[in-house]
CHARMM-style PDB file with segment names, atoms N, HN, CA, C and O in Angstrom:
ATOM      1  N   MET     1      43.299  15.581  21.665  1.00  0.00      PROA
ATOM      2  CA  MET     1      44.123  14.850  20.975  1.00  0.00      PROA
ATOM      3  C   MET     1      42.713  13.911  20.032  1.00  0.00      PROA
ATOM      4  O   MET     1      42.404  13.692  18.860  1.00  0.00      PROA
ATOM      5  N   TYR     2      42.055  13.508  21.782  1.00  0.00      PROA
ATOM      6  HN  TYR     2      42.306  13.686  22.733  1.00  0.00      PROA
ATOM      7  CA  TYR     2      41.196  12.305  21.242  1.00  0.00      PROA
ATOM      8  C   TYR     2      39.692  12.964  20.802  1.00  0.00      PROA
ATOM      9  O   TYR     2      38.740  12.403  20.259  1.00  0.00      PROA
ATOM     10  N   MET     3      39.859  14.460  21.274  1.00  0.00      PROA
ATOM     11  HN  MET     3      40.633  14.915  21.714  1.00  0.00      PROA
ATOM     12  CA  MET     3      38.443  15.163  20.962  1.00  0.00      PROA
ATOM     13  C   MET     3      38.690  15.157  19.519  1.00  0.00      PROA
ATOM     14  O   MET     3      37.933  14.317  19.034  1.00  0.00      PROA
ATOM     15  N   LYS     4      39.287  15.619  18.758  1.00  0.00      PROA
ATOM     16  HN  LYS     4      39.902  16.302  19.152  1.00  0.00      PROA
ATOM     17  CA  LYS     4      39.312  16.177  17.428  1.00  0.00      PROA
ATOM     18  C   LYS     4      39.208  15.013  16.456  1.00  0.00      PROA
ATOM     19  O   LYS     4      38.606  15.051  15.383  1.00  0.00      PROA
ATOM     20  N   LYS     5      39.931  13.875  17.006  1.00  0.00      PROA
ATOM     21  HN  LYS     5      40.421  13.844  17.877  1.00  0.00      PROA
ATOM     22  CA  LYS     5      39.182  12.223  16.495  1.00  0.00      PROA
ATOM     23  C   LYS     5      38.061  11.778  16.431  1.00  0.00      PROA
ATOM     24  O   LYS     5      37.559  11.158  15.493  1.00  0.00      PROA
ATOM     25  N   PHE     6      37.379  12.203  17.892  1.00  0.00      PROA
ATOM     26  HN  PHE     6      37.787  12.706  18.654  1.00  0.00      PROA
ATOM     27  CA  PHE     6      35.988  12.167  17.947  1.00  0.00      PROA
ATOM     28  C   PHE     6      35.035  12.816  16.775  1.00  0.00      PROA
ATOM     29  O   PHE     6      34.189  12.188  16.138  1.00  0.00      PROA
ATOM     30  N   PHE     7      35.398  14.406  16.608  1.00  0.00      PROA
ATOM     31  HN  PHE     7      36.085  14.917  17.126  1.00  0.00      PROA
ATOM     32  CA  PHE     7      34.646  15.296  16.366  1.00  0.00      PROA
ATOM     33  C   PHE     7      34.888  14.814  14.687  1.00  0.00      PROA
ATOM     34  O   PHE     7      33.943  15.058  13.936  1.00  0.00      PROA
ATOM     35  N   ALA     8      35.852  14.287  14.218  1.00  0.00      PROA
ATOM     36  HN  ALA     8      36.619  14.089  14.828  1.00  0.00      PROA
ATOM     37  CA  ALA     8      36.183  13.637  12.981  1.00  0.00      PROA
ATOM     38  C   ALA     8      35.269  12.722  12.365  1.00  0.00      PROA
ATOM     39  O   ALA     8      34.718  12.854  11.272  1.00  0.00      PROA
ATOM     40  N   PHE     9      35.139  11.524  13.406  1.00  0.00      PROA
ATOM     41  HN  PHE     9      35.586  11.416  14.294  1.00  0.00      PROA
ATOM     42  CA  PHE     9      34.476  10.872  13.350  1.00  0.00      PROA
ATOM     43  C   PHE     9      32.847  10.997  12.911  1.00  0.00      PROA
ATOM     44  O   PHE     9      32.161  10.510  12.011  1.00  0.00      PROA
ATOM     45  N   LEU    10      32.588  11.980  14.122  1.00  0.00      PROA
ATOM     46  HN  LEU    10      33.145  12.375  14.853  1.00  0.00      PROA
ATOM     47  CA  LEU    10      31.395  12.177  13.834  1.00  0.00      PROA
ATOM     48  C   LEU    10      30.796  12.898  12.807  1.00  0.00      PROA
ATOM     49  O   LEU    10      29.674  12.690  12.345  1.00  0.00      PROA
ATOM     50  N   LEU    11      31.833  14.016  12.367  1.00  0.00      PROA
ATOM     51  HN  LEU    11      32.744  14.185  12.743  1.00  0.00      PROA
ATOM     52  CA  LEU    11      31.635  14.906  11.288  1.00  0.00      PROA
ATOM     53  C   LEU    11      31.537  13.698   9.772  1.00  0.00      PROA
ATOM     54  O   LEU    11      30.682  13.895   8.909  1.00  0.00      PROA
ATOM     55  N   ILE    12      32.175  12.935   9.706  1.00  0.00      PROA
ATOM     56  HN  ILE    12      32.870  12.775  10.408  1.00  0.00      PROA
ATOM     57  CA  ILE    12      32.659  11.680   8.805  1.00  0.00      PROA
ATOM     58  C   ILE    12      30.783  10.978   8.581  1.00  0.00      PROA
ATOM     59  O   ILE    12      29.992  11.031   7.639  1.00  0.00      PROA
ATOM     60  N   PHE    13      30.713  10.391   9.931  1.00  0.00      PROA
ATOM     61  HN  PHE    13      31.356  10.347  10.696  1.00  0.00      PROA
ATOM     62  CA  PHE    13      29.737   9.340  10.044  1.00  0.00      PROA
ATOM     63  C   PHE    13      28.269  10.083   9.373  1.00  0.00      PROA
ATOM     64  O   PHE    13      27.514   9.582   8.540  1.00  0.00      PROA
ATOM     65  N   SER    14      28.157  11.493  10.066  1.00  0.00      PROA
ATOM     66  HN  SER    14      28.771  11.901  10.742  1.00  0.00      PROA
ATOM     67  CA  SER    14      26.859  12.244   9.604  1.00  0.00      PROA
ATOM     68  C   SER    14      26.472  12.530   8.446  1.00  0.00      PROA
ATOM     69  O   SER    14      25.351  12.748   7.986  1.00  0.00      PROA
ATOM     70  N   ILE    15      27.999  12.508   7.776  1.00  0.00      PROA
ATOM     71  HN  ILE    15      28.910  12.331   8.150  1.00  0.00      PROA
ATOM     72  CA  ILE    15      27.884  12.831   6.327  1.00  0.00      PROA
ATOM     73  C   ILE    15      27.298  11.538   5.409  1.00  0.00      PROA
ATOM     74  O   ILE    15      26.461  11.598   4.507  1.00  0.00      PROA
ATOM     75  N   MET    16      28.085  10.216   5.986  1.00  0.00      PROA
ATOM     76  HN  MET    16      28.764  10.168   6.719  1.00  0.00      PROA
ATOM     77  CA  MET    16      27.788   9.208   5.480  1.00  0.00      PROA
ATOM     78  C   MET    16      26.582   8.469   5.609  1.00  0.00      PROA
ATOM     79  O   MET    16      26.492   7.400   5.006  1.00  0.00      PROA
ATOM     80  N   ILE    17      25.490   8.949   6.421  1.00  0.00      PROA
ATOM     81  HN  ILE    17      25.564   9.818   6.911  1.00  0.00      PROA
ATOM     82  CA  ILE    17      23.997   8.481   6.880  1.00  0.00      PROA
ATOM     83  C   ILE    17      23.431   8.461   5.496  1.00  0.00      PROA
ATOM     84  O   ILE    17      23.334   7.472   4.769  1.00  0.00      PROA
ATOM     85  N   PRO    18      22.984   9.981   5.170  1.00  0.00      PROA
ATOM     86  CA  PRO    18      22.125   9.729   4.251  1.00  0.00      PROA
ATOM     87  C   PRO    18      22.570   8.987   2.577  1.00  0.00      PROA
ATOM     88  O   PRO    18      21.951   8.733   1.544  1.00  0.00      PROA
ATOM     89  N   VAL    19      23.878   8.862   3.023  1.00  0.00      PROA
ATOM     90  HN  VAL    19      24.381   9.069   3.862  1.00  0.00      PROA
ATOM     91  CA  VAL    19      24.108   7.901   1.405  1.00  0.00      PROA
ATOM     92  C   VAL    19      23.227   6.609   1.379  1.00  0.00      PROA
ATOM     93  O   VAL    19      22.494   6.128   0.514  1.00  0.00      PROA
ATOM     94  N   PHE    20      23.599   6.188   2.763  1.00  0.00      PROA
ATOM     95  HN  PHE    20      24.195   6.579   3.465  1.00  0.00      PROA
ATOM     96  CA  PHE    20      23.033   4.793   3.180  1.00  0.00      PROA
ATOM     97  C   PHE    20      21.140   4.820   3.445  1.00  0.00      PROA
ATOM     98  O   PHE    20      20.549   3.904   2.873  1.00  0.00      PROA
ATOM     99  N   ALA    21      20.746   5.268   3.814  1.00  0.00      PROA
ATOM    100  HN  ALA    21      21.227   6.012   4.279  1.00  0.00      PROA
ATOM    101  CA  ALA    21      19.319   5.951   3.566  1.00  0.00      PROA
ATOM    102  C   ALA    21      18.864   5.047   2.379  1.00  0.00      PROA
ATOM    103  O   ALA    21      19.434   4.920   1.295  1.00  0.00      PROA
ATOM    104  N   GLU    22      17.838   4.508   2.765  1.00  0.00      PROA
ATOM    105  HN  GLU    22      17.375   4.612   3.646  1.00  0.00      PROA
ATOM    106  CA  GLU    22      16.811   3.844   1.272  1.00  0.00      PROA
ATOM    107  C   GLU    22      15.870   4.372   0.673  1.00  0.00      PROA
ATOM    108  O   GLU    22      14.704   4.478   1.054  1.00  0.00      PROA
ATOM    109  N   ALA    23      16.526   4.862  -0.661  1.00  0.00      PROA
ATOM    110  HN  ALA    23      17.474   4.777  -0.971  1.00  0.00      PROA
ATOM    111  CA  ALA    23      15.255   5.759  -1.234  1.00  0.00      PROA
ATOM    112  C   ALA    23      13.951   4.907  -1.692  1.00  0.00      PROA
ATOM    113  O   ALA    23      13.887   3.699  -1.921  1.00  0.00      PROA
ATOM    114  N   PRO    24      12.764   6.053  -1.770  1.00  0.00      PROA
ATOM    115  CA  PRO    24      11.316   5.235  -1.477  1.00  0.00      PROA
ATOM    116  C   PRO    24      11.101   4.721  -2.921  1.00  0.00      PROA
ATOM    117  O   PRO    24      11.182   5.536  -3.840  1.00  0.00      PROA
ATOM    118  N   LYS    25      10.850   3.509  -3.164  1.00  0.00      PROA
ATOM    119  HN  LYS    25      10.784   2.847  -2.417  1.00  0.00      PROA
ATOM    120  CA  LYS    25      10.463   3.062  -4.603  1.00  0.00      PROA
ATOM    121  C   LYS    25       8.944   3.114  -4.961  1.00  0.00      PROA
ATOM    122  O   LYS    25       7.999   3.021  -4.176  1.00  0.00      PROA
ATOM    123  N   LYS    26       8.914   3.272  -6.231  1.00  0.00      PROA
ATOM    124  HN  LYS    26       9.681   3.347  -6.868  1.00  0.00      PROA
ATOM    125  CA  LYS    26       8.003   3.290  -7.348  1.00  0.00      PROA
ATOM    126  C   LYS    26       7.126   1.965  -7.214  1.00  0.00      PROA
ATOM    127  O   LYS    26       7.462   0.786  -7.327  1.00  0.00      PROA
ATOM    128  N   VAL    27       6.102   2.448  -6.982  1.00  0.00      PROA
ATOM    129  HN  VAL    27       5.829   3.405  -6.889  1.00  0.00      PROA
ATOM    130  CA  VAL    27       4.915   1.125  -7.264  1.00  0.00      PROA
ATOM    131  C   VAL    27       4.596   1.095  -8.857  1.00  0.00      PROA
ATOM    132  O   VAL    27       4.287   2.144  -9.422  1.00  0.00      PROA
ATOM    133  N   TYR    28       4.664   0.072  -9.452  1.00  0.00      PROA
ATOM    134  HN  TYR    28       4.915  -0.781  -8.993  1.00  0.00      PROA
ATOM    135  CA  TYR    28       4.106  -0.195 -10.908  1.00  0.00      PROA
ATOM    136  C   TYR    28       3.236  -1.121 -10.889  1.00  0.00      PROA
ATOM    137  O   TYR    28       3.432  -2.279 -10.521  1.00  0.00      PROA
ATOM    138  N   LYS    29       1.782  -0.450 -11.463  1.00  0.00      PROA
ATOM    139  HN  LYS    29       1.623   0.490 -11.763  1.00  0.00      PROA
ATOM    140  CA  LYS    29       0.738  -1.095 -11.158  1.00  0.00      PROA
ATOM    141  C   LYS    29       0.579  -2.028 -12.097  1.00  0.00      PROA
ATOM    142  O   LYS    29       1.201  -1.554 -13.048  1.00  0.00      PROA
ATOM    143  N   LYS    30      -0.037  -3.471 -12.572  1.00  0.00      PROA
ATOM    144  HN  LYS    30      -0.541  -3.856 -11.800  1.00  0.00      PROA
ATOM    145  CA  LYS    30      -0.874  -3.757 -13.918  1.00  0.00      PROA
ATOM    146  C   LYS    30      -1.997  -3.397 -14.529  1.00  0.00      PROA
ATOM    147  O   LYS    30      -2.886  -2.836 -13.887  1.00  0.00      PROA
ATOM    148  N   ASN    31      -2.076  -3.561 -15.343  1.00  0.00      PROA
ATOM    149  HN  ASN    31      -1.354  -4.016 -15.864  1.00  0.00      PROA
ATOM    150  CA  ASN    31      -3.340  -3.422 -16.259  1.00  0.00      PROA
ATOM    151  C   ASN    31      -4.279  -2.304 -15.485  1.00  0.00      PROA
ATOM    152  O   ASN    31      -5.456  -2.488 -15.174  1.00  0.00      PROA
ATOM    153  N   LEU    32      -3.394  -0.929 -15.206  1.00  0.00      PROA
ATOM    154  HN  LEU    32      -2.439  -0.780 -15.459  1.00  0.00      PROA
ATOM    155  CA  LEU    32      -3.838   0.723 -15.859  1.00  0.00      PROA
ATOM    156  C   LEU    32      -5.233   1.013 -16.424  1.00  0.00      PROA
ATOM    157  O   LEU    32      -5.181   1.015 -17.654  1.00  0.00      PROA
ATOM    158  N   PRO    33      -6.559   1.277 -15.916  1.00  0.00      PROA
ATOM    159  CA  PRO    33      -7.423   1.554 -17.473  1.00  0.00      PROA
ATOM    160  C   PRO    33      -7.018   2.504 -17.873  1.00  0.00      PROA
ATOM    161  O   PRO    33      -6.519   3.576 -17.530  1.00  0.00      PROA
ATOM    162  N   GLN    34      -7.290   1.983 -18.639  1.00  0.00      PROA
ATOM    163  HN  GLN    34      -7.695   1.112 -18.918  1.00  0.00      PROA
ATOM    164  CA  GLN    34      -7.033   3.136 -20.491  1.00  0.00      PROA
ATOM    165  C   GLN    34      -8.040   3.550 -21.327  1.00  0.00      PROA
ATOM    166  O   GLN    34      -9.071   2.991 -21.700  1.00  0.00      PROA
ATOM    167  N   GLY    35      -7.532   4.695 -21.574  1.00  0.00      PROA
ATOM    168  HN  GLY    35      -6.694   5.149 -21.271  1.00  0.00      PROA
ATOM    169  CA  GLY    35      -8.841   5.555 -22.188  1.00  0.00      PROA
ATOM    170  C   GLY    35      -8.507   6.916 -21.829  1.00  0.00      PROA
ATOM    171  O   GLY    35      -7.503   7.086 -21.139  1.00  0.00      PROA
ATOM    172  N   THR    36      -9.243   7.979 -22.217  1.00  0.00      PROA
ATOM    173  HN  THR    36     -10.060   7.841 -22.779  1.00  0.00      PROA
ATOM    174  CA  THR    36      -9.123   9.558 -21.693  1.00  0.00      PROA
ATOM    175  C   THR    36     -10.005   9.816 -21.018  1.00  0.00      PROA
ATOM    176  O   THR    36     -11.190   9.613 -21.281  1.00  0.00      PROA
ATOM    177  N   PHE    37      -9.559  10.305 -20.039  1.00  0.00      PROA
ATOM    178  HN  PHE    37      -8.596  10.469 -19.825  1.00  0.00      PROA
ATOM    179  CA  PHE    37     -10.294  11.044 -18.197  1.00  0.00      PROA
ATOM    180  C   PHE    37     -10.069  12.548 -18.509  1.00  0.00      PROA
ATOM    181  O   PHE    37      -9.163  13.343 -18.758  1.00  0.00      PROA
ATOM    182  N   LYS    38     -11.912  12.454 -18.295  1.00  0.00      PROA
ATOM    183  HN  LYS    38     -12.647  11.808 -18.092  1.00  0.00      PROA
ATOM    184  CA  LYS    38     -12.098  13.831 -17.922  1.00  0.00      PROA
ATOM    185  C   LYS    38     -12.789  14.290 -16.585  1.00  0.00      PROA
ATOM    186  O   LYS    38     -13.738  13.567 -16.282  1.00  0.00      PROA
ATOM    187  N   LYS    39     -12.589  15.101 -15.902  1.00  0.00      PROA
ATOM    188  HN  LYS    39     -11.818  15.688 -16.148  1.00  0.00      PROA
ATOM    189  CA  LYS    39     -12.910  15.293 -14.547  1.00  0.00      PROA
ATOM    190  C   LYS    39     -14.591  16.219 -14.653  1.00  0.00      PROA
ATOM    191  O   LYS    39     -14.580  17.394 -15.019  1.00  0.00      PROA
ATOM    192  N   ALA    40     -15.879  15.543 -14.303  1.00  0.00      PROA
ATOM    193  HN  ALA    40     -15.887  14.589 -14.005  1.00  0.00      PROA
ATOM    194  CA  ALA    40     -17.163  16.001 -14.309  1.00  0.00      PROA
ATOM    195  C   ALA    40     -16.662  17.241 -13.624  1.00  0.00      PROA
ATOM    196  O   ALA    40     -15.489  17.541 -13.399  1.00  0.00      PROA
ATOM    197  N   ARG    41     -18.036  18.081 -13.255  1.00  0.00      PROA
ATOM    198  HN  ARG    41     -18.988  17.838 -13.437  1.00  0.00      PROA
ATOM    199  CA  ARG    41     -17.876  19.104 -12.513  1.00  0.00      PROA
ATOM    200  C   ARG    41     -18.363  18.436 -10.947  1.00  0.00      PROA
ATOM    201  O   ARG    41     -17.700  19.017 -10.087  1.00  0.00      PROA
ATOM    202  N   ASN    42     -19.292  17.422 -10.326  1.00  0.00      PROA
ATOM    203  HN  ASN    42     -19.830  16.950 -11.024  1.00  0.00      PROA
ATOM    204  CA  ASN    42     -19.647  16.893  -9.502  1.00  0.00      PROA
ATOM    205  C   ASN    42     -17.960  16.421  -8.602  1.00  0.00      PROA
ATOM    206  O   ASN    42     -18.097  16.315  -7.383  1.00  0.00      PROA
ATOM    207  N   GLY    43     -16.691  16.194  -9.073  1.00  0.00      PROA
ATOM    208  HN  GLY    43     -16.579  16.280 -10.063  1.00  0.00      PROA
ATOM    209  CA  GLY    43     -15.214  15.963  -9.165  1.00  0.00      PROA
ATOM    210  C   GLY    43     -15.111  14.292  -9.428  1.00  0.00      PROA
ATOM    211  O   GLY    43     -14.222  13.488  -9.147  1.00  0.00      PROA
ATOM    212  N   THR    44     -16.075  14.178  -9.918  1.00  0.00      PROA
ATOM    213  HN  THR    44     -16.797  14.832 -10.146  1.00  0.00      PROA
ATOM    214  CA  THR    44     -15.758  12.453 -10.501  1.00  0.00      PROA
ATOM    215  C   THR    44     -15.215  12.524 -11.568  1.00  0.00      PROA
ATOM    216  O   THR    44     -15.419  13.586 -12.155  1.00  0.00      PROA
ATOM    217  N   TYR    45     -14.326  11.505 -12.284  1.00  0.00      PROA
ATOM    218  HN  TYR    45     -14.160  10.641 -11.807  1.00  0.00      PROA
ATOM    219  CA  TYR    45     -14.080  11.126 -13.333  1.00  0.00      PROA
ATOM    220  C   TYR    45     -14.322  10.423 -14.567  1.00  0.00      PROA
ATOM    221  O   TYR    45     -14.544   9.213 -14.523  1.00  0.00      PROA
ATOM    222  N   ILE    46     -14.303  11.048 -15.671  1.00  0.00      PROA
ATOM    223  HN  ILE    46     -14.123  12.031 -15.706  1.00  0.00      PROA
ATOM    224  CA  ILE    46     -15.772   9.864 -16.411  1.00  0.00      PROA
ATOM    225  C   ILE    46     -14.481   9.735 -17.369  1.00  0.00      PROA
ATOM    226  O   ILE    46     -13.801  10.689 -17.747  1.00  0.00      PROA
ATOM    227  N   GLN    47     -14.203   7.954 -17.793  1.00  0.00      PROA
ATOM    228  HN  GLN    47     -14.756   7.179 -17.487  1.00  0.00      PROA
ATOM    229  CA  GLN    47     -13.563   7.629 -18.907  1.00  0.00      PROA
ATOM    230  C   GLN    47     -13.971   7.385 -19.787  1.00  0.00      PROA
ATOM    231  O   GLN    47     -14.835   6.512 -19.863  1.00  0.00      PROA
ATOM    232  N   TYR    48     -13.620   7.910 -20.609  1.00  0.00      PROA
ATOM    233  HN  TYR    48     -12.918   8.620 -20.548  1.00  0.00      PROA
ATOM    234  CA  TYR    48     -14.064   7.730 -22.538  1.00  0.00      PROA
ATOM    235  C   TYR    48     -12.632   6.652 -23.495  1.00  0.00      PROA
ATOM    236  O   TYR    48     -11.420   6.608 -23.283  1.00  0.00      PROA
ATOM    237  N   ASP    49     -13.370   6.035 -24.384  1.00  0.00      PROA
ATOM    238  HN  ASP    49     -14.355   6.071 -24.557  1.00  0.00      PROA
ATOM    239  CA  ASP    49     -12.591   5.307 -24.922  1.00  0.00      PROA
ATOM    240  C   ASP    49     -12.159   6.141 -26.312  1.00  0.00      PROA
ATOM    241  O   ASP    49     -12.614   7.256 -26.570  1.00  0.00      PROA
ATOM    242  N   ASN    50     -11.359   5.537 -27.029  1.00  0.00      PROA
ATOM    243  HN  ASN    50     -10.989   4.632 -26.819  1.00  0.00      PROA
ATOM    244  CA  ASN    50     -10.993   6.297 -28.103  1.00  0.00      PROA
ATOM    245  C   ASN    50     -12.369   6.576 -29.746  1.00  0.00      PROA
ATOM    246  O   ASN    50     -12.440   7.137 -30.839  1.00  0.00      PROA
ATOM    247  N   LYS    51     -12.877   6.030 -29.152  1.00  0.00      PROA
ATOM    248  HN  LYS    51     -12.819   5.574 -28.263  1.00  0.00      PROA
ATOM    249  CA  LYS    51     -14.015   6.510 -29.876  1.00  0.00      PROA
ATOM    250  C   LYS    51     -14.796   7.573 -29.723  1.00  0.00      PROA
ATOM    251  O   LYS    51     -15.578   7.964 -30.590  1.00  0.00      PROA
ATOM    252  N   GLY    52     -14.577   8.287 -28.228  1.00  0.00      PROA
ATOM    253  HN  GLY    52     -13.942   7.970 -27.524  1.00  0.00      PROA
ATOM    254  CA  GLY    52     -15.928   9.022 -27.483  1.00  0.00      PROA
ATOM    255  C   GLY    52     -17.199   8.322 -26.976  1.00  0.00      PROA
ATOM    256  O   GLY    52     -18.336   8.777 -27.095  1.00  0.00      PROA
ATOM    257  N   LYS    53     -16.885   7.234 -26.433  1.00  0.00      PROA
ATOM    258  HN  LYS    53     -15.961   6.865 -26.336  1.00  0.00      PROA
ATOM    259  CA  LYS    53     -17.788   5.860 -25.502  1.00  0.00      PROA
ATOM    260  C   LYS    53     -17.600   6.449 -24.020  1.00  0.00      PROA
ATOM    261  O   LYS    53     -16.567   6.673 -23.389  1.00  0.00      PROA
ATOM    262  N   LYS    54     -18.768   6.600 -23.725  1.00  0.00      PROA
ATOM    263  HN  LYS    54     -19.607   6.418 -24.238  1.00  0.00      PROA
ATOM    264  CA  LYS    54     -18.426   6.453 -22.027  1.00  0.00      PROA
ATOM    265  C   LYS    54     -18.329   4.976 -21.768  1.00  0.00      PROA
ATOM    266  O   LYS    54     -19.021   4.061 -22.215  1.00  0.00      PROA
ATOM    267  N   ILE    55     -17.391   4.960 -21.008  1.00  0.00      PROA
ATOM    268  HN  ILE    55     -16.829   5.703 -20.645  1.00  0.00      PROA
ATOM    269  CA  ILE    55     -16.563   3.227 -20.346  1.00  0.00      PROA
ATOM    270  C   ILE    55     -17.363   3.637 -19.295  1.00  0.00      PROA
ATOM    271  O   ILE    55     -18.526   3.241 -19.217  1.00  0.00      PROA
ATOM    272  N   GLY    56     -16.620   4.776 -18.050  1.00  0.00      PROA
ATOM    273  HN  GLY    56     -15.676   5.097 -18.114  1.00  0.00      PROA
ATOM    274  CA  GLY    56     -17.015   4.378 -16.761  1.00  0.00      PROA
ATOM    275  C   GLY    56     -16.772   5.514 -15.985  1.00  0.00      PROA
ATOM    276  O   GLY    56     -16.104   6.416 -16.491  1.00  0.00      PROA
ATOM    277  N   THR    57     -17.291   5.658 -14.587  1.00  0.00      PROA
ATOM    278  HN  THR    57     -17.833   4.926 -14.176  1.00  0.00      PROA
ATOM    279  CA  THR    57     -16.932   6.564 -13.985  1.00  0.00      PROA
ATOM    280  C   THR    57     -16.064   6.230 -12.789  1.00  0.00      PROA
ATOM    281  O   THR    57     -16.321   5.139 -12.280  1.00  0.00      PROA
ATOM    282  N   TYR    58     -15.177   6.874 -12.280  1.00  0.00      PROA
ATOM    283  HN  TYR    58     -14.968   7.760 -12.694  1.00  0.00      PROA
ATOM    284  CA  TYR    58     -14.131   6.759 -11.275  1.00  0.00      PROA
ATOM    285  C   TYR    58     -14.385   8.270 -10.172  1.00  0.00      PROA
ATOM    286  O   TYR    58     -14.755   9.418 -10.416  1.00  0.00      PROA
ATOM    287  N   LYS    59     -14.028   7.652  -9.083  1.00  0.00      PROA
ATOM    288  HN  LYS    59     -13.727   6.719  -8.884  1.00  0.00      PROA
ATOM    289  CA  LYS    59     -13.954   8.959  -7.866  1.00  0.00      PROA
ATOM    290  C   LYS    59     -12.657   8.819  -7.172  1.00  0.00      PROA
ATOM    291  O   LYS    59     -12.226   7.711  -6.855  1.00  0.00      PROA
ATOM    292  N   LEU    60     -12.009   9.951  -6.922  1.00  0.00      PROA
ATOM    293  HN  LEU    60     -12.360  10.851  -7.179  1.00  0.00      PROA
ATOM    294  CA  LEU    60     -10.950   9.584  -6.251  1.00  0.00      PROA
ATOM    295  C   LEU    60     -10.702   9.676  -4.793  1.00  0.00      PROA
ATOM    296  O   LEU    60     -11.061  10.548  -4.002  1.00  0.00      PROA
ATOM    297  N   ASN    61     -10.037   8.634  -4.608  1.00  0.00      PROA
ATOM    298  HN  ASN    61      -9.745   7.926  -5.251  1.00  0.00      PROA
ATOM    299  CA  ASN    61     -10.506   8.216  -3.240  1.00  0.00      PROA
ATOM    300  C   ASN    61      -8.889   7.926  -2.390  1.00  0.00      PROA
ATOM    301  O   ASN    61      -8.353   6.840  -2.612  1.00  0.00      PROA
ATOM    302  N   ASN    62      -8.231   8.850  -1.515  1.00  0.00      PROA
ATOM    303  HN  ASN    62      -8.666   9.732  -1.335  1.00  0.00      PROA
ATOM    304  CA  ASN    62      -7.010   8.853  -0.661  1.00  0.00      PROA
ATOM    305  C   ASN    62      -5.995   8.459  -2.073  1.00  0.00      PROA
ATOM    306  O   ASN    62      -5.121   7.598  -2.169  1.00  0.00      PROA
ATOM    307  N   GLY    63      -6.341   9.142  -2.774  1.00  0.00      PROA
ATOM    308  HN  GLY    63      -7.052   9.841  -2.696  1.00  0.00      PROA
ATOM    309  CA  GLY    63      -5.162   9.631  -4.387  1.00  0.00      PROA
ATOM    310  C   GLY    63      -5.201   8.247  -5.372  1.00  0.00      PROA
ATOM    311  O   GLY    63      -4.291   7.850  -6.099  1.00  0.00      PROA
ATOM    312  N   GLU    64      -6.256   7.765  -5.210  1.00  0.00      PROA
ATOM    313  HN  GLU    64      -6.996   8.087  -4.619  1.00  0.00      PROA
ATOM    314  CA  GLU    64      -6.569   6.530  -6.187  1.00  0.00      PROA
ATOM    315  C   GLU    64      -7.701   6.435  -6.702  1.00  0.00      PROA
ATOM    316  O   GLU    64      -8.669   6.583  -5.956  1.00  0.00      PROA
ATOM    317  N   LEU    65      -7.883   6.205  -7.903  1.00  0.00      PROA
ATOM    318  HN  LEU    65      -7.096   6.084  -8.509  1.00  0.00      PROA
ATOM    319  CA  LEU    65      -9.170   5.692  -9.032  1.00  0.00      PROA
ATOM    320  C   LEU    65      -9.736   4.617  -8.433  1.00  0.00      PROA
ATOM    321  O   LEU    65      -9.302   3.466  -8.447  1.00  0.00      PROA
ATOM    322  N   LYS    66     -11.183   5.216  -7.657  1.00  0.00      PROA
ATOM    323  HN  LYS    66     -11.536   6.151  -7.646  1.00  0.00      PROA
ATOM    324  CA  LYS    66     -11.753   3.905  -7.712  1.00  0.00      PROA
ATOM    325  C   LYS    66     -13.291   4.024  -8.036  1.00  0.00      PROA
ATOM    326  O   LYS    66     -14.217   4.721  -7.621  1.00  0.00      PROA
ATOM    327  N   ARG    67     -13.115   2.887  -9.092  1.00  0.00      PROA
ATOM    328  HN  ARG    67     -12.363   2.321  -9.429  1.00  0.00      PROA
ATOM    329  CA  ARG    67     -14.761   2.519 -10.218  1.00  0.00      PROA
ATOM    330  C   ARG    67     -15.939   2.678  -9.372  1.00  0.00      PROA
ATOM    331  O   ARG    67     -16.205   2.105  -8.316  1.00  0.00      PROA
ATOM    332  N   THR    68     -16.624   3.593 -10.048  1.00  0.00      PROA
ATOM    333  HN  THR    68     -16.408   4.058 -10.907  1.00  0.00      PROA
ATOM    334  CA  THR    68     -18.168   3.927  -9.139  1.00  0.00      PROA
ATOM    335  C   THR    68     -19.232   3.121 -10.224  1.00  0.00      PROA
ATOM    336  O   THR    68     -20.081   2.333  -9.808  1.00  0.00      PROA
ATOM    337  N   LYS    69     -19.122   3.315 -11.108  1.00  0.00      PROA
ATOM    338  HN  LYS    69     -18.432   3.955 -11.446  1.00  0.00      PROA
ATOM    339  CA  LYS    69     -20.300   2.597 -12.622  1.00  0.00      PROA
ATOM    340  C   LYS    69     -19.836   1.948 -13.524  1.00  0.00      PROA
ATOM    341  OT1 LYS    69     -20.566   1.528 -14.422  1.00  0.00      PROA
TER     342      LYS     69
END
């Protein structure tokens, strides 16, 4: 009798745990770089404005674009 209650409680508890798990939060960054990005042959990203003028160059480092020039 007690064993059935224990297994029922364990089953219900194991189903409820994922409900209370915290979802990862999205990070919203302010002042993201504007313009068009194109990848160069050497792996850097070049940023252009709406007129086609080169604004800057970026390199991908650990999933983030770091400005090089």
